[in-house]
N, C-alpha and C positions, 0 to 999 in steps of 0.2 A: 872469503873472497877468492875468486879464481886466480890462478897464477898468471902473472903478466897483466892483470886488470888494473888500469890506471884511472882513478877518479878524476885526475887533473885533465886528462884528454877528454873524458866524457863531459865535464863541466865546460871545457873550452868549446866543444862542438855545440853546446847549447847557448852559451853566453855570447859568443861572437856574433851569431845572427841577430840576437836581441840588440846588441850595441849598434850593428849596422842599420837595423830598423829605426832605432832612435835617432841616429845620425841623419838618415834619409828624411825622416819626418821633420827634423829641425830645418832642413834646407829646402824641402819640396812639398811640405804639407799644404793642403788647400786652406786658404784663409776662411775665417768665419764669415766675413763680409765679401760676397761675390758680386762683382760688377756685371750686370746682365749684358753689358756691351761686349763682354768677352765670351759670350755663349751663343749658341745657335738661335736662341730666342730673340736675339737682336736683329736677325736677318730681316730684310724688307719683305720677303715673301717666303713661305714655307718651301723648302727644297733648294734654296740658294746655296747652302753649305753642304747639305746631304739630301739624299732622296727622302721624300715625304714618308713613304712606307717604312723606311729604315729608322727614321727618327721616332715615329710612332711606336714601332716594335721595341726599340731600345728603351724608351722611357717606360712603356708598359711593363716590359719584363723586369726592368730595374725596380719598379714598385712591387711587382709580384714576388720578387726575391728579397723582400725586406730592405730594399735600398742598398744591396750589396752587388757590386759589379766590377769587372775588370775590363779595361779598354786596351786593346792591343792594336798596333799599327806600325808603319815605317816612318811616318811623318809625326814628329813630336808635337808640332803646333796643332795638327788636326786631332791627335789623341787628347791633348790637354783641353781643347775646346769642347770635346764631348764629355770629358771628365768634369769640367766646370758646369756644363749643362745638367748633367745628372745630379751633381751636388746641390743644385738649386732646389731639388726635391728632398733634401735632407735637412735636419735641424743643425743649428750652428755647432753643437757638440759633436754630431756625427761628421760634419765637415772637417773638424780637427783630426778625425781618425781616417782621413782620406789623403791620398798622395798623388801628385802630378808626376808625369814621367820626366826624365832628364834627357837632354839632347845627345850627350856624349855616349852613354852606354845605358843599358836597361838595368833597372833594379830587379832583384829577384822577387818572385811572388811571395807575399807575406800573408799569413793567415790572420784574420781578425780585422783587417781594414775594410771600411765600407766601400769606397771606390778607389781604385788604383790604376794608374796608367802604366802600361808596359810596352817597351820598344822592342820591335823584332830585330833579329840579328841580320848579318849581311846576306844570309841565305833566304831571308824573308820568313823566318819561322821563330816561334817562341815556345820553349818546352816548359809545360806546366808540371810541377811535382804533384803526383796523384795524391799522396798522403796528406800534404798540406791543404790541397783543395778540398778533400773529403772532410778534413778536420775543421773546416771553417765553421764558426758558430751558426751562420745562416747559409742557406743555399745561395748560389752566386749566378749572376748573368755574365756571359762571355760575349763581348762585342768586338768585332774586327772591323775597323774603319777602312781598311784597304779593300775589302771585298763586300762590305756592307752586309755582314751576316750577324745574326743575333741568336745565341743559344742560351739555354737556362738549365739549371739543375732542378730536380724534382722539388715539390713543396716541403715545408718544414718537417712534417711528420715522417715523410719518406726519407728525407735527408738525414734525420736523426737515427732512423732505423738502420740505414746504411752505415752510419758512423759506428753504431753499437756492434753490428755484425763484424765489421772490419776490426774494431778494437778488440773484440774477443779473439779473433784469429791472430791478431798481432801479439796479444798477451800470451796466447798459447804457444806461438812460435818462439817468443822470447824465453818462455819457461823451459822449453825443450832444448834451447840452444846450448851447446857445450861451452862456447866462449863467445866473447863479444865480437870476434871476427866472423862468426857464423851468419850474422845478420846485420845489415847496415840500416841506418835511419831512414833511407829513402827506398828500401826494398819493398816491392809489392808483395804483401803477405797473402798466402792462401794455404796455410798449414791445415786449416780445418777443411777436410775433404767435402763437407756438406755445403761449403760456401766458397764460391769463386767470385771475386770482386769484378764488377763491370767497370772496365777502365774507361768506357765511353760515358762519363758521368753527365755530359751535357746533351740536351735534347732540343729539338725545334720548339719554338714558342707555339703551342698548339691552340691556345685560347685567346681570342681577340676580346677587346673591351670597348666600351662606349665612353668611359670616363675620360681617358687620355685623348681619344679621338676627338671628342667634342671640345676639349680644352685647346688642342692644337688648331682645330678649325677656327676657333673664335679668337685666340690670342693673336694670330697673325692678321686678323682684321683690324687690330688696333695699330695706330701709327707708332713706330719706334721713336725714341728720343724724348718722350714726354712723361715718362714714369708710369704710363698706363699699364704696360705689360707687367711691371713689377707688382703693381697693386692687384692685377687680375690673377697673377700667379699666387700671391699670398692668399687670396680668397679661395682659390682652387685647393690649396694645401689645407686650409681650414675646413673646407667641405669634406675632404678625405678623412681628416681627423675626426670630425663629427660622425661620419659614417661608421668609422671604426668603434667609436664610443657607443654608438647606438647598437651595433652588433653585439658588443660585450654585454650591454644592459639587457638586450633581448635574451641572450643565452643565460644570463644570471636569473632572469625571471622565469624562464622555461624550466630551469633545473633547480630552482630554489637555492642558488649559489652553490651548486655542486651536490646537493643532497639527493637529487634525482638524476637519472641518466638523461642525456640529450637524445630525444626521440627521432626527430625528422629534420633533415637538412632541406627537404623540399619546402616545408612550411616557412623556414627562415628565408629562403631565396624568394619566395612569393611575397611574404609580408614586408621584407626590406627592399624589394625591387632589385634583387641581385640575381635575376634569372640568367643574365649573360655571365658565362663562366669566368671570363677575364675580370669583370667587375668584382665578382665574388673573391677571386684570388687576390686582387689588390687590397680589398677591404680586410680580408683575413690576414694578410701579411702585415698590414699596419696594426691590426688588433693584436697580433702575435707579439709585437714589440712592446705593447702595453701590458699584456698578460702572457708571460712565457708559458708555453705548454698548451695554448689554445687549440692548435691543430690536433694535438694528440687527444684532447678532450672531445672535440667534435668528430674527428675521424678515428674513433676508437676501435674500429674493427681491424682486421688483419691488414697487412701492408699493401698488397696488390689489390686494391679495391677500386672498381671502376666508378666513374661519375654516376652512372645509372644506379649501381648498387648503393651508393652513398645516399641517394635520394629516398630510399626506402627506410622505414623506421628501424633504428638500431636499438639493440638491447644490450648495452654495456653496463655491467654492474657498477654503480656509482662509486662505491668505495672498495671494490675488490680489485686490488692492484696485483699484477703479476710480480714475482720477485725480480730484482734487478738482473739484467742480462739473461732472462729466461728465453729460450730459443723458440718457443712455440707461439709467442705473442709479440705484438708491438708493445714496447714498454715506455712509460714516462721516464724522465730523468729520475735517478734514485732519490733526489732531494725534493721532488715535486709529487704531490698527491692531487687527485681530482678534487678533493674537498678543499685542500689548501689553495688550490688554484683560484677559487672564488671567495674563500674565507677572508682573504686580506683585501677585500674590495674597499677602495677609498675613492674620494673625489678626484677625478682625473681632469684637471683643467687643461684645455688646449695650450700647448706651448706657444708663446708669442713667435710669430714668424719674423725673424730679424735677419740681418745680414744681407738684405737685398738692396743694392744700390740702385739709384735711378737709371733709367735707360740712357 
């Protein structure tokens, strides 16, 4: 052990944030049962609380990033209204892992929450810790309710690729550090000369969808206050769940549960009516939560692969996995293999959509 190295200080720096997170979840966690009257979906008409295009983009991106979003703003009531709206599209268990913002002062950004509200400071800004954002289990949507902007991180396979590259650089820097003072927990690492992290991890929402657009157009045709919108929402969520299950079954059949490589994304998009890129992203994201590693299996080519290239037949060896942290390939998580991805197939019954109070 290095001179002056204190295990107590290290543990303190790790435990204190965990205790603060647990305390904040106890006081400000999103309830399992959300009253739709406290959300944007209770407005008389679309656009009453926020611009129609902003609402559509926020919900669509939220679903494309596996239900993980951060909502920032200066007005806590406005922030929490969007947080509750996004949580309507989560399961009750996922809502328990989401957090409202508090009016007095902002919570810090915490990795691993599905939806979290964050309050801007007096200068109108909120500083996001790069390392914590990058280490989030899923890609995240960034929603600013003050300026009505929506940004999103790259999809799951690219997000995990960035995680692995940054992790290798971080471990390399820690290994070379002379003492614990040489590198801090929030330091941006780029010790590996072959890799410079892109600090601009959020990008514009490039792909529009028809699923969320149709849902919003139709749900606001229903009168509020009669419970109709809650029922319509439940049916929409069930439709998305069934689409995800159908996609998984399609890939299982095409690959014989991982024994053969997945050949063509174009055929999948045509057969399942997912030619609109946004619809494909939403369905893939929901399926990813049912079968971890799906994106890596389908998009098994190198990291920077265009949509057009992905539509051509791919020739990825079904069982030939690169070693963990290999630099020349995108890799699956060490504990996941392409065969095991489908070998554990079991009956996936749709989770009951609960926690929706009447209008």
